[in-house]
C-alpha positions in Angstrom: 0.0 0.1 -0.1 3.0 2.1 0.1 3.8 2.9 -3.1 -0.3 3.5 -3.7 -0.8 6.2 -1.3 3.3 8.0 -2.1 2.3 7.9 -5.8 0.3 11.0 -6.9 -1.8 11.2 -9.2 -4.2 13.6 -11.6 -7.7 12.9 -13.2 -8.6 15.8 -16.1 -12.0 15.4 -17.0 -14.7 18.2 -18.3 -17.1 15.7 -17.0 -17.8 15.8 -13.0 -19.0 12.9 -12.8 -16.0 11.0 -14.6 -14.1 12.9 -12.7 -15.7 11.8 -8.9 -16.1 8.5 -10.7 -12.4 7.7 -11.2 -11.9 9.6 -7.8 -13.6 7.2 -6.5 -12.0 3.8 -8.0 -8.6 5.6 -8.2 -9.5 5.7 -3.8 -10.5 2.0 -4.1 -7.9 0.7 -5.8 -5.6 1.9 -2.5 -4.2 5.5 -3.9 -4.7 8.4 -1.7 -2.8 11.5 -3.4 -5.1 12.4 -5.6 -6.2 16.0 -7.5 -8.9 16.3 -10.3 -9.1 19.1 -12.5 -12.2 19.8 -14.6 -10.4 21.5 -17.3 -6.3 21.4 -19.1 -5.5 24.9 -18.1 -6.1 24.2 -14.4 -4.2 20.9 -14.9 -1.2 22.9 -16.9 -0.9 25.9 -13.5 -0.8 22.3 -11.1 2.2 20.5 -12.7 4.5 22.3 -9.7 2.8 19.7 -7.4 4.9 17.4 -9.4 2.2 14.4 -10.3 3.6 10.9 -12.0 0.3 10.1 -13.4 -2.4 11.8 -14.8 -5.4 10.2 -16.1 -6.5 13.1 -19.1 -9.5 13.3 -20.8 -9.1 14.3 -25.1 -12.4 15.9 -25.4 -12.7 19.8 -23.9 -12.8 22.7 -24.0 -10.1 25.3 -24.6 -7.5 23.1 -25.0 -8.2 19.4 -26.1 -6.5 16.4 -24.2 -2.8 16.6 -26.9 -2.2 20.2 -26.2 -2.4 19.3 -22.8 -0.3 16.1 -23.5 2.6 18.7 -25.6 2.4 20.6 -22.6 2.9 18.2 -19.7 5.5 16.1 -22.0 7.4 20.0 -22.4 7.3 20.7 -18.4 8.6 17.0 -17.8 8.7 14.5 -19.7 8.9 11.8 -17.1 5.2 12.2 -16.4 2.8 8.8 -17.6 -0.3 10.3 -19.2 -3.0 7.9 -20.0 -6.1 9.1 -21.8 -9.3 8.2 -21.1 -11.3 8.9 -23.7 -14.7 8.6 -25.5 -12.8 9.4 -28.6 -12.9 5.3 -30.6 -10.8 6.5 -32.8 -7.5 4.7 -34.4 -6.1 7.5 -35.5 -6.7 9.8 -32.4 -5.6 7.0 -29.8 -2.0 6.8 -32.2 -1.5 10.3 -31.9 -1.8 10.1 -28.3 0.7 7.8 -28.1 2.8 9.3 -30.9 3.1 12.7 -28.5 4.1 10.5 -25.7 0.9 9.3 -23.7 1.9 5.7 -21.9 -1.3 4.1 -23.0 -5.3 5.0 -24.2 -8.3 4.1 -22.5 -12.0 3.9 -24.5 -14.4 5.4 -22.0 -16.9 2.5 -21.3 -14.5 -0.9 -22.3 -14.2 -1.9 -18.6 -12.5 1.3 -18.0 -12.4 0.3 -14.4 -10.4 -3.1 -15.1 -8.4 -0.7 -17.0 -7.5 1.7 -14.7 -6.3 -0.6 -12.4 -3.9 -2.9 -15.1 -2.0 0.4 -16.4 -1.3 1.7 -12.8 0.2 -1.4 -12.3 2.2 -1.7 -15.4 2.9 1.4 -14.4 4.7 0.3 -11.2 5.9 -2.6 -12.6 8.2 0.5 -15.3 8.7 2.1 -12.1 10.2 -1.0 -10.3 12.7 -1.6 -13.8 13.4 1.9 -14.1 14.8 1.5 -10.3 17.0 -1.4 -10.6 18.1 -0.5 -13.7 19.2 3.2 -12.1 20.9 1.6 -8.8 22.7 -0.9 -11.2 24.3 2.4 -12.7 25.5 3.7 -9.5 26.6 0.7 -8.5 29.0 0.6 -11.8 29.5 4.2 -11.5 30.6 4.7 -7.3 33.2 1.1 -8.3 35.5 2.7 -10.8 35.7 6.0 -8.1 
């Protein structure tokens, strides 16, 4: 539970029902550090909080999801951005992944299960990166 509790998650969706539903689902999965935003600009203005994961809706007013994704990646390319969208168009998903999204979840297709799966995948990637960095540091210090 320690890893889950320490993971900072943002949820960005212009649908208030979805925001609350996703927040509650994440809380039920054991995540406690969750911030919700009803538009991309509010999310971008709060990146200083250093989220590790952002669940992002594609179709929002003012800035769409891909525009927000590009700005997030310019701020910190290491943030995991996962789209949750009603857009089932393959090209939309491809564009999201092309600009750095970690995954793309279609709303209504067992999204609760997919959210849990993608978070598990993020934990696995983080563990692998920590092992790799630890190995690199060990090698570096052995030369000193």
